[in-house]
C-alpha positions as CSV (number, residue, x, y, z in Angstrom):
1,M,-4.2,-21.9,30.6
2,T,-1.4,-19.3,30.8
3,T,1.5,-18.0,28.5
4,T,4.8,-19.4,28.6
5,R,6.8,-17.1,30.9
6,R,10.3,-15.7,31.1
7,P,12.3,-16.4,34.3
8,G,10.7,-14.1,36.7
9,E,7.6,-13.3,35.1
10,R,4.2,-14.0,36.6
11,P,2.0,-16.4,34.6
12,R,-0.7,-14.5,32.9
13,S,-3.6,-15.2,30.7
14,V,-3.3,-14.6,27.1
15,V,-6.1,-12.1,27.6
16,D,-4.4,-10.3,30.3
17,L,-1.8,-9.2,28.0
18,F,-4.2,-6.9,26.2
19,P,-4.7,-3.1,27.4
20,T,-8.8,-3.0,28.1
21,K,-9.0,0.7,29.1
22,H,-10.3,1.9,25.8
23,L,-11.4,-1.6,24.2
24,A,-12.8,-4.8,25.7
25,A,-10.6,-7.7,26.0
26,P,-10.5,-10.4,23.3
27,D,-12.4,-13.7,23.3
28,V,-10.4,-16.9,23.5
29,R,-10.7,-19.3,20.5
30,D,-8.4,-21.8,18.9
31,M,-6.3,-20.9,15.8
32,P,-7.9,-22.1,12.9
33,E,-6.6,-24.7,10.6
34,P,-4.4,-23.3,7.7
35,P,-5.2,-24.4,4.3
36,A,-3.4,-27.5,2.8
37,S,-2.2,-25.7,-0.3
38,F,-0.3,-22.3,-0.5
39,R,-2.3,-21.2,-3.7
40,H,-5.4,-20.7,-1.2
41,V,-3.6,-17.8,0.6
42,I,-2.5,-16.1,-2.4
43,G,-4.3,-12.9,-2.8
44,P,-3.5,-10.0,-0.2
45,G,0.0,-9.5,-1.5
46,I,-1.5,-9.4,-5.2
47,I,-3.7,-6.5,-4.1
48,A,-0.8,-4.9,-2.1
49,A,1.3,-5.1,-5.2
50,G,-1.7,-4.1,-7.5
51,V,-2.9,-1.0,-5.5
52,G,0.8,0.1,-4.9
53,M,1.8,-0.6,-8.6
54,A,1.1,2.9,-9.7
55,S,2.6,6.0,-8.2
56,G,6.2,4.4,-7.7
57,E,6.0,1.9,-10.2
58,F,4.4,3.9,-13.1
59,I,5.2,7.4,-12.4
60,L,7.8,8.2,-9.6
61,Y,10.6,5.9,-10.4
62,P,10.4,6.1,-14.2
63,Y,10.0,9.7,-13.8
64,I,13.3,9.9,-11.8
65,A,15.0,7.6,-14.4
66,S,13.8,9.9,-17.2
67,Q,15.5,12.9,-15.4
68,V,18.8,11.5,-13.8
69,G,19.0,7.7,-15.2
70,L,19.1,4.7,-13.0
71,V,21.0,5.9,-10.0
72,F,18.2,5.9,-7.7
73,V,16.8,2.4,-8.5
74,W,18.7,0.9,-5.4
75,A,16.2,2.9,-3.1
76,A,13.3,0.9,-4.5
77,F,15.0,-2.2,-3.2
78,V,15.6,-0.6,0.4
79,G,11.9,0.4,0.3
80,L,10.3,-2.8,-0.4
81,A,12.8,-4.7,2.0
82,T,11.6,-2.2,4.7
83,Q,8.1,-2.5,3.9
84,Y,7.9,-6.5,3.9
85,F,8.9,-6.2,7.3
86,L,6.5,-3.7,8.0
87,N,3.7,-5.5,6.3
88,M,4.7,-9.0,8.0
89,E,4.7,-7.2,11.8
90,I,1.0,-5.7,10.8
91,E,0.4,-9.1,9.7
92,R,1.5,-10.7,12.7
93,Y,-0.8,-8.8,14.8
94,T,-3.8,-9.6,12.9
95,L,-3.3,-13.3,12.4
96,A,-2.9,-13.8,16.1
97,T,-5.9,-11.6,17.0
98,G,-8.3,-11.0,14.0
99,E,-7.9,-7.4,15.3
100,T,-6.4,-4.7,12.7
101,A,-3.2,-3.1,13.5
102,L,-5.1,0.0,14.4
103,T,-7.1,-1.6,16.8
104,G,-4.1,-2.7,18.5
105,F,-2.9,0.9,18.6
106,S,-5.9,2.1,19.9
107,R,-5.9,-0.2,22.7
108,Y,-3.0,2.0,24.0
109,W,-4.6,5.2,23.1
110,R,-7.9,5.4,21.9
111,H,-7.7,8.0,19.2
112,W,-4.1,6.5,17.6
113,G,-6.5,4.9,15.1
114,L,-8.5,8.0,14.0
115,V,-4.8,9.8,13.6
116,F,-3.9,7.3,11.0
117,A,-7.3,7.5,9.5
118,I,-7.2,11.1,9.2
119,L,-3.7,11.0,7.9
120,A,-4.7,8.5,5.1
121,Y,-7.7,10.8,4.0
122,F,-5.4,13.8,3.9
123,A,-2.9,11.7,1.9
124,N,-5.6,10.3,-0.7
125,I,-8.3,13.3,-0.9
126,W,-5.9,14.6,-3.6
127,P,-6.9,12.1,-6.5
128,G,-3.5,11.9,-8.1
129,W,-3.9,8.6,-9.3
130,A,-7.5,9.2,-11.2
131,T,-5.9,12.2,-12.7
132,S,-2.7,10.4,-13.9
133,S,-5.1,7.7,-15.3
134,A,-7.2,10.4,-17.0
135,T,-4.0,11.9,-18.5
136,L,-3.2,8.7,-20.1
137,V,-6.6,8.3,-21.4
138,T,-6.3,11.7,-23.0
139,Y,-3.0,10.6,-24.8
140,L,-5.2,8.0,-26.3
141,V,-8.7,9.7,-27.2
142,G,-8.2,13.2,-26.4
143,G,-10.6,15.2,-24.2
144,S,-10.1,16.9,-20.9
145,V,-8.5,15.4,-17.7
146,V,-10.9,16.7,-15.3
147,P,-14.4,15.3,-16.4
148,I,-12.7,12.0,-17.2
149,A,-10.9,11.9,-14.0
150,I,-14.5,12.7,-12.2
151,G,-16.1,9.7,-14.2
152,M,-13.5,7.4,-13.2
153,L,-14.1,8.6,-9.4
154,L,-17.9,7.9,-9.8
155,A,-17.2,4.6,-11.6
156,I,-15.1,3.6,-8.5
157,G,-17.7,4.5,-6.1
158,L,-20.2,2.3,-8.3
159,I,-17.9,-0.7,-8.6
160,L,-17.0,-0.8,-4.8
161,T,-21.0,-0.4,-3.8
162,M,-22.0,-3.2,-6.3
163,A,-19.7,-5.7,-5.1
164,P,-21.3,-8.3,-3.0
165,V,-18.1,-9.1,-1.3
166,V,-15.6,-6.0,-1.6
167,Y,-12.4,-7.9,-1.1
168,Q,-13.2,-10.7,-3.6
169,A,-13.9,-8.0,-6.3
170,L,-10.8,-6.1,-5.5
171,E,-8.9,-9.1,-5.6
172,K,-10.0,-10.1,-8.9
173,I,-9.4,-6.5,-10.4
174,E,-6.0,-6.5,-9.0
175,W,-5.0,-9.8,-10.3
176,F,-6.1,-8.5,-13.7
177,K,-4.2,-5.4,-13.5
178,V,-0.9,-7.2,-12.3
179,G,-1.3,-9.4,-15.4
180,A,-1.5,-6.5,-17.7
181,V,1.4,-4.9,-16.2
182,L,3.6,-8.3,-16.3
183,L,2.4,-8.6,-20.1
184,L,3.9,-5.0,-20.9
185,I,7.1,-6.0,-19.1
186,V,7.5,-8.8,-21.2
187,V,6.6,-7.1,-24.5
188,A,8.8,-4.2,-23.5
189,S,11.8,-6.4,-22.7
190,V,11.4,-7.9,-26.2
191,F,10.6,-4.9,-28.3
192,A,12.0,-1.6,-26.5
193,I,14.7,-2.1,-24.2
194,E,17.9,-2.7,-26.1
195,S,21.0,-4.6,-25.1
196,S,22.9,-1.3,-24.4
197,D,20.1,-0.4,-22.0
198,W,20.4,-3.9,-20.3
199,A,24.2,-3.3,-20.3
200,D,23.8,0.2,-18.1
201,A,21.5,-1.8,-15.7
202,P,24.5,-2.7,-13.3
203,Q,24.6,1.1,-12.6
204,I,22.0,0.6,-10.0
205,V,24.4,-1.2,-7.9
206,T,27.7,0.2,-9.2
207,N,26.8,3.8,-9.6
208,P,24.1,4.5,-6.8
209,G,23.0,8.0,-6.0
210,L,21.0,10.5,-4.0
211,P,19.9,13.1,-6.7
212,Y,18.2,15.5,-4.2
213,E,19.8,18.5,-5.7
214,Q,18.1,17.8,-9.0
215,L,15.0,16.4,-7.9
216,G,14.3,17.4,-4.0
217,F,13.9,15.2,-1.1
218,A,10.0,15.4,-1.2
219,L,10.2,13.4,-4.5
220,L,13.0,11.2,-3.5
221,M,11.1,10.3,-0.1
222,G,8.0,9.8,-1.9
223,A,9.7,7.2,-4.2
224,L,11.2,5.5,-1.4
225,A,7.9,5.5,0.6
226,F,5.7,4.3,-2.2
227,A,8.1,1.8,-3.8
228,G,5.6,-0.9,-3.6
229,A,2.8,0.2,-1.2
230,G,3.5,3.1,1.4
231,G,1.6,5.1,4.2
232,G,-2.1,3.7,4.8
233,Q,-1.8,1.1,2.4
234,N,0.5,-0.9,4.6
235,L,-1.8,-0.6,7.5
236,C,-4.6,-2.1,5.2
237,Q,-2.8,-5.5,5.0
238,S,-4.5,-6.3,8.3
239,N,-8.0,-5.7,6.6
240,W,-7.2,-7.7,3.6
241,I,-5.8,-10.7,5.2
242,R,-8.9,-10.7,7.7
243,D,-11.1,-10.6,4.7
244,K,-8.9,-13.5,3.1
245,R,-9.7,-15.2,6.4
246,F,-6.1,-15.6,7.5
247,G,-5.5,-16.9,10.9
248,M,-7.9,-15.4,13.8
249,G,-9.3,-13.3,11.0
250,A,-11.4,-16.2,10.0
251,Y,-13.6,-15.3,12.8
252,V,-14.4,-11.9,11.7
253,P,-17.1,-11.0,9.2
254,R,-16.2,-9.4,5.8
255,I,-17.4,-6.1,4.4
256,V,-20.3,-6.6,2.1
257,S,-22.4,-4.4,-0.3
258,P,-25.1,-2.6,1.5
259,V,-27.1,-3.2,-2.0
260,T,-26.1,-6.7,-3.3
261,G,-24.6,-8.6,0.0
262,H,-26.0,-9.9,3.0
263,P,-25.6,-7.5,6.0
264,E,-23.2,-8.8,8.8
265,A,-22.3,-7.0,12.1
266,A,-18.7,-6.9,12.5
267,P,-17.3,-7.4,16.2
268,S,-15.6,-4.3,17.6
269,T,-12.7,-6.4,18.9
270,G,-11.1,-9.5,17.9
271,F,-10.0,-13.1,19.5
272,V,-6.9,-14.6,20.7
273,F,-5.8,-18.3,21.1
274,E,-3.9,-19.9,24.0
275,P,-0.3,-21.2,23.0
276,T,-1.1,-25.0,23.1
277,P,0.9,-27.3,21.2
278,E,-1.8,-27.7,18.5
279,N,-2.3,-23.9,18.2
280,M,1.2,-23.2,17.9
281,S,1.8,-25.8,15.2
282,R,-1.1,-23.9,13.2
283,W,0.5,-20.6,14.0
284,R,3.5,-21.7,12.6
285,R,2.2,-22.9,9.4
286,W,0.1,-19.6,8.9
287,W,3.2,-17.5,9.7
288,K,5.2,-19.4,7.1
289,F,2.5,-19.2,4.5
290,A,2.0,-15.4,5.1
291,N,5.8,-14.5,4.8
292,T,6.2,-16.7,1.7
293,E,2.9,-14.8,0.2
294,Q,4.1,-11.3,0.9
295,L,7.7,-12.3,-0.6
296,T,6.5,-14.1,-3.9
297,T,3.8,-11.6,-4.7
298,F,4.0,-8.1,-3.1
299,V,8.0,-7.8,-3.0
300,A,8.8,-9.8,-6.3
301,I,6.1,-8.2,-8.3
302,S,6.8,-4.9,-7.3
303,F,10.6,-4.7,-7.7
304,I,10.3,-6.3,-11.2
305,T,7.8,-3.5,-12.1
306,I,9.8,-0.9,-10.7
307,L,13.2,-2.1,-12.5
308,F,11.4,-2.9,-15.8
309,T,9.4,0.7,-15.9
310,S,12.7,2.5,-14.8
311,L,14.6,0.7,-17.5
312,L,11.9,1.4,-20.1
313,A,12.0,5.3,-19.2
314,Y,15.8,5.2,-19.3
315,A,15.8,3.6,-22.8
316,T,13.3,5.9,-24.5
317,V,13.2,9.4,-22.9
318,F,16.5,9.8,-20.6
319,G,18.6,12.9,-21.9
320,Q,15.7,13.9,-24.1
321,E,16.2,17.7,-24.6
322,G,13.2,20.0,-23.2
323,L,11.8,16.8,-21.2
324,A,9.0,18.1,-19.0
325,S,9.4,17.7,-15.5
326,D,5.9,16.6,-14.8
327,I,3.7,13.7,-15.6
328,S,3.7,14.4,-19.3
329,F,6.9,12.6,-19.5
330,L,4.6,9.7,-20.0
331,E,3.5,11.1,-23.2
332,A,6.9,11.7,-24.4
333,E,8.0,8.1,-23.4
334,G,4.8,6.8,-25.5
335,N,5.7,8.9,-28.4
336,A,9.4,7.7,-28.4
337,L,8.0,4.1,-28.0
338,N,5.7,4.6,-31.2
339,D,8.8,6.0,-33.0
340,E,11.2,3.2,-32.2
341,V,9.0,0.3,-32.0
342,G,5.9,1.1,-34.0
343,G,2.7,3.0,-33.5
344,W,1.0,0.1,-31.7
345,F,3.7,0.2,-28.8
346,G,3.0,3.7,-27.5
347,T,-0.8,2.8,-27.6
348,F,-0.2,-0.2,-25.7
349,F,1.8,1.5,-23.1
350,W,-0.8,4.1,-22.4
351,V,-3.7,1.5,-22.3
352,I,-1.9,-0.7,-19.8
353,G,-0.8,2.5,-17.6
354,A,-4.2,4.0,-17.7
355,I,-5.9,0.3,-16.5
356,S,-3.0,0.2,-13.8
357,L,-3.4,3.8,-12.4
358,F,-7.5,3.3,-12.6
359,A,-7.1,-0.1,-10.6
360,A,-4.9,1.6,-8.1
361,A,-7.2,4.6,-7.5
362,L,-9.9,1.8,-6.9
363,G,-7.8,0.1,-4.4
364,I,-6.7,3.5,-2.7
365,V,-10.4,4.3,-2.3
366,D,-11.0,0.9,-0.7
367,Y,-8.4,0.9,1.6
368,T,-8.5,4.6,2.8
369,S,-12.4,3.8,3.6
370,R,-11.6,0.4,5.1
371,L,-9.2,2.3,7.7
372,G,-11.5,4.8,8.4
373,A,-14.6,2.4,9.0
374,D,-12.4,0.1,11.0
375,V,-11.6,3.0,13.4
376,L,-15.0,4.5,13.8
377,K,-16.7,1.1,14.3
378,T,-14.2,-0.2,17.0
379,A,-13.7,2.9,18.9
380,Y,-16.3,5.5,18.4
381,V,-19.8,4.1,16.8
382,K,-19.5,0.5,18.1
383,D,-23.5,-0.3,17.3
384,A,-23.2,0.9,13.8
385,N,-22.6,-1.4,10.7
386,E,-19.1,-1.4,9.4
387,S,-20.2,-1.9,5.8
388,K,-22.3,1.0,6.1
389,I,-19.6,3.0,7.4
390,Y,-17.3,2.0,4.9
391,F,-19.7,2.8,1.9
392,G,-20.1,6.4,3.3
393,L,-16.5,6.8,3.5
394,V,-16.1,5.5,0.1
395,W,-18.5,7.9,-1.4
396,G,-17.3,10.9,0.9
397,L,-13.7,10.2,-0.6
398,V,-15.1,10.3,-4.3
399,L,-17.3,13.1,-3.6
400,I,-14.3,15.2,-2.1
401,G,-12.1,14.2,-5.0
402,C,-14.4,15.4,-7.5
403,V,-14.5,18.9,-5.5
404,V,-10.6,19.0,-5.6
405,L,-10.7,18.5,-9.3
406,L,-13.2,21.2,-10.0
407,S,-11.1,23.5,-7.8
408,G,-8.2,23.4,-10.2
409,L,-5.9,21.4,-8.3
410,T,-5.1,18.8,-11.0
411,Q,-1.5,18.3,-11.5
412,P,-1.0,14.5,-10.9
413,L,2.8,14.8,-9.9
414,V,2.3,17.5,-7.4
415,L,-0.7,15.6,-5.7
416,L,1.3,12.3,-5.6
417,V,4.2,13.8,-3.9
418,I,1.7,15.4,-1.3
419,A,0.3,11.8,-0.8
420,A,3.8,10.1,-0.6
421,V,5.3,12.4,2.0
422,T,2.0,12.1,4.2
423,G,2.9,8.4,3.7
424,G,6.3,8.6,4.9
425,L,5.3,10.6,8.0
426,M,2.7,7.8,8.8
427,M,5.4,4.9,8.4
428,F,7.8,6.7,10.9
429,I,5.0,6.9,13.4
430,Y,3.5,3.4,13.0
431,S,7.1,1.7,12.8
432,A,7.4,2.5,16.5
433,L,3.9,1.6,17.3
434,L,4.2,-1.7,15.9
435,L,7.1,-2.6,18.0
436,L,5.0,-1.4,21.1
437,V,2.0,-3.5,20.2
438,N,3.7,-6.8,19.0
439,R,6.2,-6.9,22.0
440,R,3.8,-6.2,24.7
441,T,0.3,-7.4,23.7
442,L,1.0,-10.5,21.9
443,P,2.0,-13.8,23.9
444,V,5.7,-14.4,24.4
445,E,5.7,-17.5,21.9
446,I,4.7,-15.3,18.9
447,R,6.4,-12.0,19.6
448,P,8.9,-10.7,16.9
449,G,12.4,-11.7,17.5
450,A,15.8,-9.8,17.4
451,G,15.8,-9.6,13.7
452,R,12.3,-8.3,13.3
453,V,12.7,-5.8,16.1
454,A,15.7,-4.5,14.4
455,A,14.0,-4.2,11.1
456,L,11.2,-2.2,12.9
457,I,13.9,0.2,14.4
458,W,15.5,0.6,11.0
459,S,12.0,1.5,9.6
460,F,11.6,4.1,12.4
461,L,14.8,5.8,11.8
462,L,14.8,5.5,8.0
463,F,11.3,7.3,7.8
464,G,12.1,9.6,10.5
465,F,15.2,10.7,8.6
466,L,13.4,11.3,5.5
467,T,10.5,13.0,7.2
468,V,12.9,15.6,8.7
469,L,14.7,16.3,5.7
470,T,11.8,16.8,3.5
471,F,10.2,19.2,6.1
472,N,13.3,21.1,6.4
473,Q,13.5,21.4,2.6
474,Q,10.0,22.7,2.3
475,L,10.3,25.4,5.0
476,Q,13.6,26.6,3.2
477,N,11.7,26.7,0.0
478,L,8.9,28.5,1.8
479,F,11.1,31.1,3.5
480,G,13.6,31.3,0.8
481,G,16.5,30.0,3.0
């Protein structure tokens, strides 16, 4: 069969649309039948929200609110809306092919996937999330940040290694984490955020600002890029929906533990379907499910969390004299909650924060290793077992993180800003690549329309502009300009 063609376009097989210079052509199979109920597809968006509900939601936006008020919360909506469209274009390619977006990029240049895998590693070898969680633990029980953070990294390696099916374990952990954070939001709304603070909330819209003079472009870009997810985490939507059996991903084996799971040999390339009426009907239902799942989980949960954690910081420590310009503002916030609500609430706040940041660290080690394993298996060591590559990368990231901590680089906010700026650069580049891959590789019937194309162009321009501003500022700081 052939794809539907535009006027003047020669009929071609769907397989012929895929560049095969670097990778083999996909196999042709029918689009799997979607589930009858929406609840069966909920999961990848929860993981995205759970993993992303850390640096932006629990640290960067609340920190900004503690310093300058609510004037920058508007950026969370812009960042999340932009990431929604990015995520859906990443999911579009995987739904249609079972391949990850990185594999799609590598079809045009073999090393694109490796570039992004290296950037993701560079962003995440700085264990800012583990040190953030460890810092909150010290507020609860005392002790030193470094040994606690190292213990957390080792625990993350063991959890991911012992899970029979890694995706299923990750989904359960992030469900628990999201539930804990939403519980914090409910309790804070009742006990900690007063009517006067709610009355100031409209400032988010009526008095927006860009406080770069007070905070710097690097921090603001990090907050915008990490509103929800950011950087390599968005790319991992491919891997997570594939392990959830979305669309053509149902044909691809999942990553399993080398200790407790059953070994599977994942294929290096994917599958594609002919646009028959039956397949197109299934495609439209999958596409609707995927869009709804992202909106009702990732976008909704992430925005609600950013809004409430920013309000909580604003209600407790904004304007406080001598407030530290680092993560210790969370200690001041917890102490303020103890004073205003009762000794139990600050402790509750730190416990939820420590759990949240630990779960985020676990998800970050997972997605960084998934991206690297997928790239190496697909383009470089095609005969290797992807699960074994994945676990090698997990422990490599854990051990590098331990070395970084032992070297003395332990300031969480600095580490998070480094990660966020790198993430913004990645998003700038892959916004353009998604436009290329989805408009040229996929059959005409399922390519992004004008609105989605405009969203990708906006993402490219937004993160390109922020990247240039940030690097320019860093150069000025370096050379005293």
